[in-house]
All heavy atoms as an XYZ file, in Angstrom:
831
protein
N     -71.967     96.193    -24.989
C     -70.942     95.832    -24.087
C     -69.972     94.833    -24.761
O     -68.772     94.963    -24.643
C     -71.532     95.279    -22.874
C     -70.541     94.761    -21.807
S     -71.429     94.335    -20.346
C     -70.328     93.105    -19.679
N     -70.652     93.803    -25.424
C     -69.808     92.825    -26.030
C     -69.192     93.319    -27.325
O     -68.190     92.714    -27.874
C     -70.631     91.510    -26.202
C     -70.897     90.805    -24.976
C     -72.218     90.687    -24.490
C     -69.865     90.216    -24.196
C     -72.477     89.974    -23.381
C     -70.138     89.597    -23.073
C     -71.493     89.488    -22.628
N     -69.787     94.344    -27.906
C     -69.257     94.910    -29.122
C     -67.823     95.362    -28.984
O     -67.002     95.188    -29.913
C     -70.154     96.042    -29.653
C     -71.486     95.534    -30.084
O     -71.625     94.300    -30.411
O     -72.450     96.381    -30.105
N     -67.508     96.058    -27.849
C     -66.189     96.420    -27.537
C     -65.166     95.346    -27.604
O     -64.096     95.427    -28.172
C     -66.195     97.222    -26.240
C     -64.881     97.758    -25.850
C     -64.984     98.469    -24.517
N     -63.624     98.673    -23.908
C     -63.409     98.792    -22.619
N     -64.407     98.874    -21.772
N     -62.237     99.015    -22.289
N     -65.568     94.215    -26.911
C     -64.667     93.050    -26.794
C     -64.448     92.426    -28.224
O     -63.435     91.987    -28.646
C     -65.171     92.058    -25.849
C     -65.168     92.598    -24.459
C     -66.408     92.727    -23.668
C     -64.029     93.001    -23.811
C     -66.400     93.170    -22.461
C     -64.063     93.477    -22.485
C     -65.274     93.605    -21.893
N     -65.626     92.408    -28.978
C     -65.483     91.813    -30.321
C     -64.624     92.635    -31.215
O     -63.851     92.169    -32.062
C     -66.933     91.593    -30.909
C     -67.666     90.465    -30.132
C     -66.868     91.272    -32.436
C     -69.168     90.388    -30.456
N     -64.793     93.953    -31.179
C     -63.920     94.878    -31.884
C     -62.508     94.730    -31.577
O     -61.655     94.757    -32.479
C     -64.374     96.321    -31.783
C     -65.715     96.636    -32.371
O     -66.144     95.846    -33.255
O     -66.352     97.686    -32.000
N     -62.176     94.612    -30.271
C     -60.777     94.400    -29.891
C     -60.234     93.122    -30.415
O     -59.102     93.010    -30.856
C     -60.673     94.405    -28.348
C     -60.701     95.820    -27.763
C     -60.428     95.696    -26.307
N     -60.269     96.947    -25.708
C     -60.045     97.145    -24.430
N     -59.865     96.136    -23.632
N     -59.929     98.379    -23.909
N     -61.042     92.011    -30.338
C     -60.625     90.719    -30.799
C     -60.430     90.798    -32.333
O     -59.384     90.263    -32.829
C     -61.637     89.662    -30.469
N     -61.248     91.449    -33.043
C     -61.045     91.536    -34.485
C     -59.840     92.420    -34.813
O     -59.073     92.025    -35.784
C     -62.266     92.201    -35.214
C     -63.472     91.258    -35.172
C     -64.741     91.991    -35.723
O     -64.838     93.141    -35.751
N     -65.714     91.198    -36.110
N     -59.626     93.434    -34.094
C     -58.355     94.330    -34.297
C     -57.122     93.463    -34.063
O     -56.106     93.579    -34.780
C     -58.379     95.557    -33.501
C     -59.478     96.598    -33.945
O     -59.929     96.437    -35.090
O     -59.761     97.445    -33.159
N     -57.166     92.714    -32.902
C     -56.039     91.868    -32.587
C     -55.771     90.841    -33.634
O     -54.633     90.567    -34.000
C     -56.220     91.225    -31.233
N     -56.854     90.218    -34.114
C     -56.641     89.207    -35.176
C     -56.118     89.860    -36.407
O     -55.311     89.151    -37.072
C     -58.021     88.551    -35.496
N     -56.564     91.017    -36.818
C     -56.092     91.671    -37.982
C     -54.614     92.021    -37.849
O     -53.781     91.826    -38.809
C     -56.934     92.931    -38.312
N     -54.197     92.568    -36.676
C     -52.768     92.846    -36.459
C     -51.946     91.612    -36.508
O     -50.867     91.636    -37.074
C     -52.599     93.506    -35.089
C     -52.953     95.027    -35.130
C     -52.470     95.640    -33.803
N     -52.906     94.996    -32.601
C     -53.999     95.278    -31.954
N     -54.827     96.232    -32.387
N     -54.365     94.670    -30.777
N     -52.439     90.519    -35.918
C     -51.675     89.256    -35.891
C     -51.528     88.716    -37.382
O     -50.448     88.266    -37.728
C     -52.397     88.241    -35.070
O     -52.454     88.756    -33.673
C     -51.571     86.958    -35.016
N     -52.615     88.807    -38.073
C     -52.526     88.281    -39.569
C     -51.604     89.158    -40.341
O     -50.749     88.665    -41.190
C     -53.882     88.323    -40.141
N     -51.637     90.421    -40.071
C     -50.693     91.446    -40.812
C     -49.260     91.110    -40.544
O     -48.362     91.007    -41.357
C     -51.079     92.832    -40.475
C     -50.498     93.870    -41.462
C     -50.977     95.328    -41.118
N     -52.428     95.287    -40.954
C     -53.029     95.728    -39.832
N     -52.419     96.199    -38.824
N     -54.396     95.797    -39.791
N     -48.932     90.863    -39.197
C     -47.605     90.514    -38.747
C     -47.133     89.270    -39.393
O     -46.022     89.056    -39.725
C     -47.497     90.538    -37.266
C     -47.430     91.806    -36.569
C     -47.307     91.659    -35.117
C     -47.235     93.002    -34.313
N     -47.012     92.851    -32.947
N     -48.076     88.190    -39.368
C     -47.708     86.925    -39.963
C     -47.387     87.017    -41.388
O     -46.439     86.382    -41.864
C     -48.859     85.944    -39.670
N     -48.245     87.798    -42.139
C     -47.986     87.858    -43.631
C     -46.637     88.643    -43.845
O     -45.875     88.265    -44.675
C     -49.137     88.617    -44.225
N     -46.417     89.714    -43.119
C     -45.158     90.400    -43.280
C     -43.955     89.597    -42.877
O     -42.859     89.645    -43.514
C     -45.180     91.703    -42.524
C     -46.060     92.811    -43.008
C     -46.103     93.993    -42.032
C     -45.576     93.315    -44.361
N     -44.122     88.853    -41.766
C     -43.040     87.912    -41.330
C     -42.766     86.848    -42.431
O     -41.640     86.530    -42.677
N     -43.796     86.270    -43.045
C     -43.573     85.262    -44.066
C     -42.912     85.804    -45.245
O     -41.986     85.243    -45.806
C     -44.905     84.656    -44.448
C     -44.958     83.539    -45.576
C     -44.145     82.394    -45.023
C     -46.329     83.218    -45.959
N     -43.249     87.025    -45.671
C     -42.677     87.647    -46.763
C     -41.131     88.003    -46.461
O     -40.369     87.775    -47.348
N     -40.860     88.404    -45.217
C     -39.506     88.681    -44.862
C     -38.669     87.421    -44.826
O     -37.565     87.443    -45.341
C     -39.480     89.337    -43.421
N     -39.285     86.349    -44.359
C     -38.470     85.036    -44.301
C     -38.185     84.566    -45.732
O     -37.106     84.133    -46.058
C     -39.277     84.023    -43.525
C     -38.737     82.510    -43.772
C     -39.232     84.339    -42.140
N     -39.169     84.755    -46.648
C     -38.970     84.297    -48.030
C     -37.876     85.168    -48.660
O     -37.041     84.629    -49.400
C     -40.325     84.360    -48.842
C     -41.374     83.347    -48.502
C     -42.638     83.668    -49.255
C     -40.834     81.951    -48.944
N     -37.867     86.500    -48.460
C     -36.861     87.370    -49.084
C     -35.516     87.065    -48.508
O     -34.529     87.045    -49.255
C     -37.261     88.784    -48.831
S     -38.610     89.374    -49.811
N     -35.478     86.861    -47.217
C     -34.183     86.485    -46.627
C     -33.589     85.165    -47.130
O     -32.433     84.998    -47.354
C     -34.296     86.407    -45.067
C     -34.325     87.751    -44.391
C     -34.642     87.621    -42.891
C     -32.989     88.388    -44.533
N     -34.531     84.139    -47.310
C     -34.142     82.852    -47.817
C     -33.564     83.011    -49.241
O     -32.521     82.398    -49.538
C     -35.322     81.850    -47.824
O     -35.762     81.840    -46.500
C     -34.914     80.556    -48.350
N     -34.229     83.708    -50.070
C     -33.713     83.905    -51.444
C     -32.386     84.654    -51.414
O     -31.468     84.345    -52.095
C     -34.784     84.655    -52.369
C     -34.195     85.047    -53.611
C     -35.953     83.711    -52.533
N     -32.346     85.708    -50.625
C     -31.113     86.533    -50.573
C     -29.969     85.661    -49.977
O     -28.805     85.721    -50.568
N     -30.187     84.858    -49.018
C     -29.131     84.044    -48.459
C     -28.666     82.953    -49.468
O     -27.441     82.638    -49.643
C     -29.550     83.359    -47.123
C     -29.525     84.370    -45.977
C     -28.587     82.166    -46.751
C     -30.167     83.909    -44.768
N     -29.613     82.446    -50.263
C     -29.291     81.495    -51.341
C     -28.368     82.159    -52.340
O     -27.259     81.498    -52.753
C     -30.524     80.891    -51.988
N     -28.637     83.349    -52.849
C     -27.785     84.039    -53.780
C     -26.491     84.330    -53.177
O     -25.390     84.217    -53.816
C     -28.478     85.276    -54.304
C     -29.453     85.071    -55.423
C     -30.823     84.984    -55.163
C     -28.963     84.828    -56.747
C     -31.732     84.770    -56.267
C     -29.782     84.580    -57.787
C     -31.225     84.572    -57.568
N     -26.407     84.793    -51.914
C     -25.127     85.064    -51.321
C     -24.340     83.801    -51.178
O     -23.071     83.847    -51.277
C     -25.385     85.748    -49.913
C     -25.830     87.277    -50.038
C     -26.217     87.687    -48.569
C     -24.799     88.088    -50.658
N     -24.918     82.667    -50.849
C     -24.242     81.468    -50.718
C     -23.611     81.034    -52.134
O     -22.429     80.634    -52.125
C     -25.124     80.324    -50.201
O     -25.619     80.774    -48.924
C     -24.428     78.999    -50.057
N     -24.415     81.159    -53.170
C     -23.833     80.839    -54.500
C     -22.672     81.780    -54.818
O     -21.683     81.349    -55.338
C     -24.985     80.888    -55.568
C     -24.443     80.820    -56.990
C     -26.013     79.833    -55.326
N     -22.845     83.064    -54.589
C     -21.772     84.025    -54.851
C     -20.515     83.711    -54.050
O     -19.403     83.738    -54.547
C     -22.244     85.440    -54.545
N     -20.725     83.348    -52.762
C     -19.596     82.992    -51.952
C     -18.890     81.685    -52.437
O     -17.652     81.599    -52.509
C     -19.995     82.835    -50.488
N     -19.689     80.766    -52.826
C     -19.244     79.489    -53.408
C     -18.305     79.784    -54.589
O     -17.249     79.291    -54.815
C     -20.364     78.504    -53.763
C     -19.872     77.277    -54.380
C     -19.711     76.973    -55.687
C     -19.494     76.092    -53.598
N     -19.267     75.746    -55.848
C     -19.126     75.191    -54.585
C     -19.483     75.765    -52.326
C     -18.693     73.873    -54.236
C     -19.030     74.484    -51.953
C     -18.656     73.608    -52.945
N     -18.943     80.593    -55.547
C     -18.144     80.863    -56.817
C     -16.850     81.631    -56.460
O     -15.789     81.313    -57.129
C     -18.985     81.795    -57.701
C     -20.237     80.993    -58.318
C     -21.040     81.949    -59.091
C     -19.715     79.912    -59.288
N     -16.862     82.536    -55.532
C     -15.678     83.305    -55.163
C     -14.617     82.429    -54.500
O     -13.350     82.433    -54.921
C     -16.037     84.438    -54.286
C     -14.776     85.169    -53.733
C     -14.053     86.036    -54.589
C     -14.322     84.970    -52.467
C     -12.976     86.683    -54.195
C     -13.142     85.634    -52.045
C     -12.497     86.466    -52.896
N     -15.070     81.582    -53.589
C     -14.085     80.716    -52.835
C     -13.513     79.614    -53.745
O     -12.355     79.348    -53.672
C     -14.817     80.136    -51.612
C     -15.206     81.286    -50.558
C     -13.829     79.093    -50.910
C     -16.013     80.754    -49.391
N     -14.354     79.029    -54.702
C     -13.863     78.100    -55.528
C     -12.820     78.665    -56.571
O     -11.966     77.929    -57.161
C     -15.016     77.325    -56.342
O     -15.706     78.250    -56.976
C     -15.723     76.441    -55.389
N     -12.902     79.958    -56.859
C     -11.885     80.518    -57.738
C     -10.583     80.767    -57.040
O      -9.538     80.849    -57.679
C     -12.490     81.950    -58.268
O     -12.457     82.866    -57.267
N     -10.649     80.838    -55.737
C      -9.388     80.971    -54.903
C      -8.836     79.641    -54.454
O      -7.612     79.444    -54.475
C      -9.662     81.888    -53.710
C      -8.500     82.041    -52.839
C     -10.148     83.318    -54.212
N      -9.681     78.695    -54.184
C      -9.270     77.411    -53.567
C     -10.123     76.295    -54.184
O     -10.893     76.506    -55.118
C      -9.370     77.430    -52.094
O      -8.775     76.262    -51.489
C     -10.789     77.693    -51.612
N     -10.088     75.119    -53.537
C     -10.812     73.944    -54.131
C     -12.306     73.898    -53.650
O     -12.645     74.716    -52.725
C     -10.168     72.637    -53.648
O     -10.265     72.530    -52.227
C      -8.666     72.627    -54.081
N     -13.053     73.088    -54.287
C     -14.477     72.984    -53.902
C     -14.585     72.436    -52.456
O     -15.595     72.863    -51.808
C     -15.225     72.091    -54.939
N     -13.739     71.500    -52.128
C     -13.865     70.946    -50.755
C     -13.647     72.059    -49.687
O     -14.400     72.080    -48.744
C     -12.714     69.884    -50.594
C     -12.709     69.204    -49.221
C     -13.993     68.590    -48.883
C     -11.587     68.224    -49.155
N     -12.639     72.865    -49.862
C     -12.395     74.035    -49.012
C     -13.551     75.015    -48.995
O     -13.944     75.488    -47.944
C     -11.048     74.753    -49.302
C      -9.922     73.937    -48.897
O      -9.909     72.997    -48.103
N      -8.756     74.210    -49.572
N     -14.080     75.276    -50.143
C     -15.279     76.188    -50.184
C     -16.426     75.634    -49.339
O     -17.127     76.354    -48.678
C     -15.712     76.364    -51.673
N     -16.680     74.239    -49.571
C     -17.775     73.611    -48.749
C     -17.462     73.659    -47.234
O     -18.427     74.033    -46.478
C     -18.027     72.200    -49.186
N     -16.262     73.454    -46.854
C     -15.948     73.571    -45.498
C     -16.110     74.989    -44.886
O     -16.603     75.195    -43.785
C     -14.553     73.119    -45.221
C     -14.227     71.591    -45.335
C     -12.788     71.300    -45.335
C     -14.908     70.853    -44.194
N     -15.662     75.970    -45.722
C     -15.779     77.398    -45.225
C     -17.226     77.810    -45.091
O     -17.692     78.306    -44.106
C     -15.015     78.353    -46.170
C     -13.490     77.980    -46.065
C     -15.281     79.747    -45.902
C     -12.683     78.749    -47.105
N     -18.044     77.540    -46.056
C     -19.461     77.926    -46.103
C     -20.199     77.173    -45.040
O     -21.052     77.690    -44.261
C     -20.099     77.841    -47.508
C     -19.469     78.814    -48.460
C     -21.637     78.001    -47.446
C     -19.880     78.723    -49.877
N     -20.007     75.872    -44.982
C     -20.640     75.028    -43.908
C     -20.284     75.462    -42.502
O     -21.087     75.554    -41.623
N     -19.030     75.797    -42.272
C     -18.555     76.290    -41.027
C     -19.192     77.632    -40.698
O     -19.519     77.894    -39.490
N     -19.323     78.523    -41.694
C     -19.936     79.821    -41.398
C     -21.398     79.644    -40.974
O     -21.837     80.279    -39.933
C     -19.837     80.716    -42.596
N     -22.135     78.794    -41.748
C     -23.555     78.598    -41.356
C     -23.634     77.888    -40.018
O     -24.507     78.213    -39.194
C     -24.284     77.771    -42.415
C     -24.707     78.575    -43.612
C     -24.356     78.291    -44.856
C     -25.598     79.665    -43.414
C     -24.757     79.002    -45.966
C     -25.979     80.405    -44.471
C     -25.622     80.094    -45.736
O     -26.041     80.800    -46.812
N     -22.820     76.933    -39.713
C     -22.825     76.215    -38.428
C     -22.542     77.247    -37.286
O     -23.241     77.156    -36.175
C     -21.872     75.068    -38.417
O     -22.276     74.162    -39.365
N     -21.587     78.089    -37.540
C     -21.206     79.066    -36.513
C     -22.299     80.062    -36.199
O     -22.637     80.255    -35.075
N     -22.954     80.561    -37.233
C     -24.159     81.462    -37.044
C     -25.276     80.798    -36.339
O     -25.933     81.277    -35.432
C     -24.560     82.063    -38.452
C     -25.961     82.755    -38.228
C     -23.506     82.954    -38.976
N     -25.502     79.483    -36.703
C     -26.578     78.668    -36.053
C     -26.300     78.494    -34.580
O     -27.177     78.602    -33.734
N     -25.031     78.159    -34.265
C     -24.658     77.933    -32.860
C     -24.762     79.225    -32.056
O     -25.253     79.247    -30.904
C     -23.275     77.399    -32.692
C     -23.148     75.937    -33.171
C     -21.658     75.531    -33.158
C     -23.860     74.978    -32.329
N     -24.408     80.375    -32.703
C     -24.540     81.586    -32.002
C     -26.045     81.948    -31.670
O     -26.329     82.439    -30.569
C     -23.909     82.775    -32.759
C     -22.317     82.634    -32.726
C     -24.310     84.158    -32.299
C     -21.608     83.462    -33.648
N     -26.860     81.669    -32.682
C     -28.299     81.998    -32.503
C     -28.907     81.086    -31.456
O     -29.711     81.453    -30.658
C     -29.037     81.803    -33.794
C     -28.773     82.837    -34.894
C     -29.435     82.476    -36.258
C     -29.228     84.181    -34.447
N     -28.471     79.819    -31.430
C     -28.956     78.909    -30.351
C     -28.541     79.369    -28.941
O     -29.280     79.411    -27.964
C     -28.474     77.477    -30.574
C     -29.178     76.845    -31.749
C     -28.700     76.565    -29.373
C     -28.665     75.489    -32.243
N     -27.298     79.916    -28.848
C     -26.789     80.428    -27.637
C     -27.590     81.653    -27.233
O     -27.900     81.789    -26.039
N     -27.950     82.558    -28.149
C     -28.632     83.707    -27.780
C     -30.073     83.321    -27.377
O     -30.640     83.888    -26.385
C     -28.701     84.654    -28.962
C     -29.810     85.823    -28.744
C     -27.405     85.222    -29.250
N     -30.687     82.321    -28.123
C     -31.984     81.934    -27.678
C     -32.078     81.297    -26.227
O     -32.913     81.555    -25.482
C     -32.529     80.861    -28.658
C     -33.024     81.440    -29.953
S     -33.673     80.269    -31.152
C     -33.800     78.807    -30.325
N     -31.053     80.462    -25.974
C     -31.063     79.848    -24.655
C     -30.728     80.834    -23.490
O     -31.170     80.683    -22.404
C     -30.079     78.668    -24.554
O     -28.763     79.173    -24.789
N     -29.979     81.925    -23.803
C     -29.596     82.858    -22.821
C     -30.891     83.703    -22.486
O     -31.048     84.091    -21.314
C     -28.440     83.682    -23.296
N     -31.693     84.061    -23.391
C     -32.804     84.930    -23.181
C     -33.993     84.084    -22.858
O     -35.017     84.626    -22.444
C     -33.079     85.686    -24.462
C     -31.966     86.639    -24.858
C     -32.518     87.997    -25.131
C     -31.313     88.872    -25.512
N     -31.479     90.137    -24.936
N     -34.046     82.731    -22.960
C     -35.175     81.922    -22.747
C     -35.629     81.881    -21.311
O     -36.714     81.610    -20.979
N     -34.640     82.138    -20.369
C     -35.025     81.954    -18.947
C     -35.701     83.287    -18.299
O     -36.498     83.097    -17.378
C     -33.763     81.680    -18.132
O     -32.867     82.792    -18.201
N     -35.474     84.397    -18.913
C     -36.109     85.607    -18.497
C     -37.453     85.770    -19.140
O     -37.697     85.345    -20.271
C     -35.263     86.820    -18.791
N     -38.327     86.462    -18.408
C     -39.704     86.669    -18.902
C     -39.557     87.925    -19.879
O     -38.997     88.903    -19.593
C     -40.673     87.052    -17.871
C     -42.084     87.310    -18.314
C     -43.015     87.602    -17.204
O     -42.887     87.004    -16.108
O     -43.927     88.433    -17.386
N     -40.177     87.773    -21.111
C     -40.124     88.828    -22.125
C     -40.754     90.152    -21.533
O     -41.762     90.024    -20.868
C     -40.778     88.311    -23.301
C     -41.268     86.973    -23.032
C     -40.934     86.632    -21.602
N     -40.243     91.300    -21.915
C     -40.794     92.553    -21.466
C     -42.125     92.749    -21.990
O     -42.936     93.397    -21.378
C     -39.826     93.665    -21.809
C     -38.485     93.691    -21.107
C     -37.607     94.765    -21.464
O     -38.110     95.783    -22.065
O     -36.413     94.641    -21.245
N     -42.390     92.355    -23.237
C     -43.706     92.563    -23.877
C     -44.820     91.975    -23.068
O     -45.951     92.518    -23.052
N     -44.509     90.848    -22.461
C     -45.652     90.147    -21.717
C     -46.001     90.960    -20.493
O     -47.131     91.124    -20.199
C     -45.160     88.699    -21.354
C     -46.190     87.957    -20.572
C     -45.845     86.552    -20.310
N     -45.817     85.919    -21.587
C     -45.319     84.691    -21.761
N     -44.788     84.075    -20.785
N     -45.235     84.100    -22.972
N     -45.066     91.484    -19.785
C     -45.348     92.282    -18.569
C     -46.135     93.547    -18.964
O     -47.050     93.912    -18.253
C     -44.106     92.601    -17.788
O     -43.218     93.390    -18.524
N     -45.715     94.225    -20.060
C     -46.432     95.353    -20.548
C     -47.800     95.070    -20.954
O     -48.793     95.787    -20.684
C     -45.734     96.055    -21.695
C     -44.390     96.677    -21.233
O     -44.191     96.953    -20.055
N     -43.524     96.884    -22.144
N     -48.088     93.948    -21.530
C     -49.375     93.552    -21.989
C     -50.276     93.192    -20.662
O     -51.413     93.579    -20.660
C     -49.354     92.298    -22.821
N     -49.656     92.610    -19.692
C     -50.452     92.413    -18.524
C     -50.834     93.650    -17.774
O     -51.881     93.779    -17.171
C     -49.764     91.391    -17.575
O     -48.551     91.957    -17.087
N     -49.884     94.641    -17.779
C     -50.201     95.911    -17.216
C     -51.264     96.667    -17.948
O     -52.231     97.244    -17.347
C     -48.948     96.856    -17.189
C     -47.892     96.400    -16.119
C     -46.644     97.275    -16.310
O     -46.493     97.995    -17.176
N     -45.685     96.989    -15.317
N     -51.247     96.549    -19.221
C     -52.302     97.199    -20.075
C     -53.653     96.530    -19.815
O     -54.709     97.187    -19.732
C     -51.970     97.128    -21.593
O     -50.719     97.605    -21.819
C     -53.006     97.795    -22.404
N     -53.640     95.196    -19.704
C     -54.928     94.474    -19.425
C     -55.432     94.908    -18.012
O     -56.631     95.020    -17.860
C     -54.682     92.952    -19.518
N     -54.533     95.021    -17.104
C     -54.956     95.374    -15.748
C     -55.528     96.818    -15.702
O     -56.481     97.160    -15.057
C     -53.804     95.333    -14.711
N     -54.958     97.689    -16.570
C     -55.483     99.083    -16.630
C     -56.821     99.134    -17.296
O     -57.646     99.915    -16.991
C     -54.445     99.959    -17.373
C     -53.209    100.250    -16.660
C     -52.101    100.903    -17.525
O     -52.489    101.181    -18.696
O     -51.109    101.194    -17.030
N     -57.048     98.204    -18.239
C     -58.322     98.113    -18.968
C     -59.441     97.578    -18.020
O     -60.625     97.931    -18.207
C     -58.230     97.286    -20.179
C     -57.446     97.898    -21.287
O     -57.250     99.117    -21.195
O     -57.020     97.184    -22.182
N     -59.048     96.780    -16.997
C     -60.063     96.190    -16.081
C     -60.285     97.042    -14.911
O     -60.933     96.602    -13.954
C     -59.512     94.824    -15.665
C     -59.485     93.834    -16.731
O     -60.116     93.964    -17.721
O     -58.668     92.823    -16.574
N     -59.846     98.292    -14.874
C     -60.039     99.190    -13.644
C     -61.479     99.685    -13.615
O     -62.000     99.933    -12.506
C     -58.974    100.342    -13.756
C     -58.844    100.933    -12.341
C     -59.405    101.399    -14.721
C     -57.715    101.760    -12.189
N     -62.180     99.714    -14.707
C     -63.541    100.171    -14.765
C     -64.458     99.331    -13.765
O     -65.135     99.954    -12.881
N     -64.566     98.071    -13.912
C     -65.411     97.334    -12.903
C     -64.947     97.405    -11.449
O     -65.704     97.492    -10.567
C     -65.177     95.815    -13.404
C     -64.789     95.974    -14.838
C     -63.999     97.242    -14.891
N     -63.587     97.610    -11.243
C     -63.164     97.777     -9.893
C     -63.588     99.035     -9.299
O     -63.898     99.160     -8.127
C     -61.613     97.706     -9.856
C     -61.113     96.355    -10.184
C     -59.550     96.321    -10.192
C     -59.023     94.865    -10.558
N     -57.594     94.902    -10.653
N     -63.621    100.153    -10.066
C     -64.069    101.398     -9.703
C     -65.534    101.316     -9.306
O     -66.061    101.903     -8.313
C     -63.791    102.581    -10.671
C     -62.233    102.857    -10.777
C     -64.562    103.837    -10.364
C     -61.913    103.764    -11.776
N     -66.323    100.639    -10.175
C     -67.794    100.545     -9.929
C     -67.964     99.762     -8.600
O     -68.868    100.138     -7.781
C     -68.480     99.874    -11.080
C     -69.950     99.513    -10.770
C     -68.424    100.794    -12.361
N     -67.230     98.649     -8.413
C     -67.322     97.892     -7.206
C     -66.969     98.774     -5.902
O     -67.710     98.611     -4.983
C     -66.447     96.659     -7.330
C     -66.585     95.719     -6.139
C     -65.696     94.493     -6.264
O     -65.032     94.340     -7.353
O     -65.497     93.789     -5.289
N     -65.956     99.528     -6.063
C     -65.478    100.295     -4.943
C     -66.699    101.397     -4.651
O     -66.959    101.676     -3.432
C     -64.211    101.055     -5.164
N     -67.240    101.910     -5.654
C     -68.245    102.944     -5.503
C     -69.540    102.327     -4.778
O     -70.142    102.905     -3.881
C     -68.675    103.538     -6.816
C     -69.863    104.442     -6.697
C     -69.723    105.747     -6.217
C     -71.098    104.080     -7.224
C     -70.792    106.601     -6.155
C     -72.242    104.960     -7.026
C     -72.048    106.236     -6.638
N     -69.885    101.148     -5.244
C     -71.012    100.416     -4.644
C     -70.716    100.098     -3.189
O     -71.626    100.146     -2.395
C     -71.332     99.195     -5.488
C     -71.876     99.488     -6.858
S     -73.329    100.474     -6.928
C     -74.494     99.474     -6.158
N     -69.487     99.666     -2.877
C     -69.158     99.319     -1.486
C     -69.249    100.591     -0.641
O     -69.792    100.565      0.401
C     -67.730     98.810     -1.441
O     -67.669     97.696     -2.268
C     -67.317     98.496     -0.061
N     -68.777    101.780     -1.092
C     -68.894    102.993     -0.383
C     -70.325    103.454     -0.199
O     -70.776    103.931      0.817
N     -71.112    103.266     -1.331
C     -72.520    103.583     -1.240
C     -73.214    102.787     -0.170
O     -74.039    103.317      0.627
C     -73.189    103.413     -2.545
C     -74.637    103.961     -2.800
C     -74.649    105.431     -2.596
C     -75.163    103.484     -4.125
N     -73.005    101.439     -0.138
C     -73.644    100.595      0.928
C     -73.147    101.008      2.254
O     -73.982    101.055      3.267
C     -73.320     99.182      0.656
C     -74.147     98.552     -0.526
C     -73.966     97.068     -0.549
N     -73.858     96.673     -1.974
C     -72.744     96.254     -2.519
N     -71.704     95.897     -1.840
N     -72.743     96.063     -3.847
N     -71.900    101.332      2.409
C     -71.413    101.719      3.767
C     -72.083    102.996      4.195
O     -72.366    103.189      5.388
C     -69.820    101.891      3.760
N     -72.286    103.961      3.300
C     -72.915    105.231      3.690
C     -74.381    104.977      4.040
O     -74.936    105.614      5.003
N     -75.052    104.032      3.370
C     -76.487    103.753      3.730
C     -76.546    103.104      5.087
O     -77.478    103.395      5.882
C     -77.122    102.828      2.669
C     -77.378    103.514      1.352
C     -77.841    102.639      0.301
O     -77.796    101.427      0.432
N     -78.322    103.177     -0.848
N     -75.586    102.292      5.449
C     -75.586    101.683      6.771
C     -75.347    102.705      7.864
O     -75.837    102.583      8.949
C     -74.540    100.539      6.858
C     -74.993     99.263      6.096
C     -73.887     98.165      6.372
C     -74.293     96.885      5.618
N     -73.221     95.838      5.741
N     -74.393    103.654      7.533
C     -74.104    104.639      8.527
C     -75.279    105.538      8.789
O     -75.414    105.987      9.996
C     -72.920    105.515      8.065
N     -76.205    105.762      7.891
C     -77.296    106.646      8.117
C     -78.386    105.959      8.882
O     -79.177    106.566      9.620
C     -77.930    107.042      6.692
C     -77.124    108.064      6.074
C     -77.919    108.488      4.818
N     -77.075    109.327      3.952
C     -77.261    109.567      2.676
N     -78.398    109.106      2.187
N     -76.454    110.345      1.977
N     -78.529    104.643      8.722
C     -79.597    103.963      9.394
C     -79.240    103.372     10.708
O     -78.537    103.823     11.534
C     -80.206    102.796      8.568
O     -79.107    102.029      7.939
């Protein structure tokens, strides 16, 4: 009985660890990529204008993206994520077994009382 729960917990832990490792790799790759793109943008902008203007342009672009991301996070923060409701529905469907057994036992007891 507990083996099923242990297996589920181990599977969930393995999935979580896999997602965390992939996420860390993705963040590292994005960080390196953004660094190279920033250097390339710096070199291009300084060839067209001064270093001060290049710093203002790149800093403004990063600040603008950051503010947009903060706005998106705050707009979606008030609603409940869809994944959570699906997970609770799945958990409720998994717990139906004990409810069926309880309903069967209640019916069985009611039948025994009706006979006597």
